[in-house]
Structure formats: structure tokens, C-alpha cells
C-alpha positions as CSV (number, residue, x, y, z in Angstrom):
1,M,107.1,107.2,99.2
2,D,107.8,106.5,95.5
3,K,108.3,103.0,94.3
4,V,110.2,101.6,91.3
5,T,110.1,98.2,89.6
6,M,113.5,96.4,89.4
7,N,114.4,93.5,87.1
8,P,116.6,90.8,88.7
9,P,120.1,90.1,87.4
10,F,120.2,88.3,84.0
11,G,116.4,88.4,83.8
12,I,116.1,85.4,86.0
13,G,113.1,85.7,88.3
14,E,110.2,88.1,88.7
15,P,110.5,91.9,88.8
16,K,110.2,93.4,92.2
17,E,108.6,96.7,93.3
18,V,110.7,98.5,95.9
19,E,110.9,101.9,97.6
20,A,113.0,104.4,95.6
21,T,115.5,105.2,98.3
22,P,119.3,105.1,98.0
23,E,119.6,102.6,100.9
24,I,117.6,100.1,99.0
25,L,118.5,100.8,95.3
26,I,122.3,101.1,95.6
27,P,122.8,97.5,97.0
28,M,120.4,96.1,94.4
29,M,122.1,97.8,91.5
30,V,125.5,96.7,92.7
31,A,124.1,93.1,92.8
32,G,123.0,93.5,89.1
33,W,119.3,94.6,89.4
34,N,118.1,97.3,87.0
35,Q,115.1,99.5,86.7
36,C,112.3,98.5,84.3
37,A,108.8,99.5,83.4
38,P,106.1,98.2,85.8
39,P,104.3,95.2,84.5
40,A,101.0,95.9,82.6
41,R,98.0,95.6,84.8
42,R,95.5,93.1,83.5
43,E,91.9,94.3,83.6
44,E,89.1,91.8,83.8
45,V,86.7,92.1,81.0
46,N,83.1,91.1,81.6
47,I,81.3,90.2,78.4
48,D,77.6,90.3,78.7
49,V,76.3,87.6,76.5
50,N,72.8,89.1,76.5
51,D,73.8,92.2,74.4
């Protein structure tokens, strides 16, 4: 199942990843949620100090 990231109403709170089905999306959109880009994934960088 596909998933989308939704922003809460008025940008208050954290984005939420939900299933992309009408049963879930329609009530959220009526309540003020909107789709947004997924948050950037942070990659851990290991720096080898012996290089």
C-alpha cells in the first residue's frame, strides 16, 4: 500500500505518514491536514580520523 506524508492543520505538530486511501485521507483533509513532502532522511556520517 502506498503511503503519503501529511502536515497537521496550521503546521502545529509533526507530519504524519498515513496510508493513501480515501477512507483515511478524506477525513484528515476535511480536518485541515494537507499533503507534504516526506521529511529528509538523515544519514549518519562516520568520519575516520585516521585517513
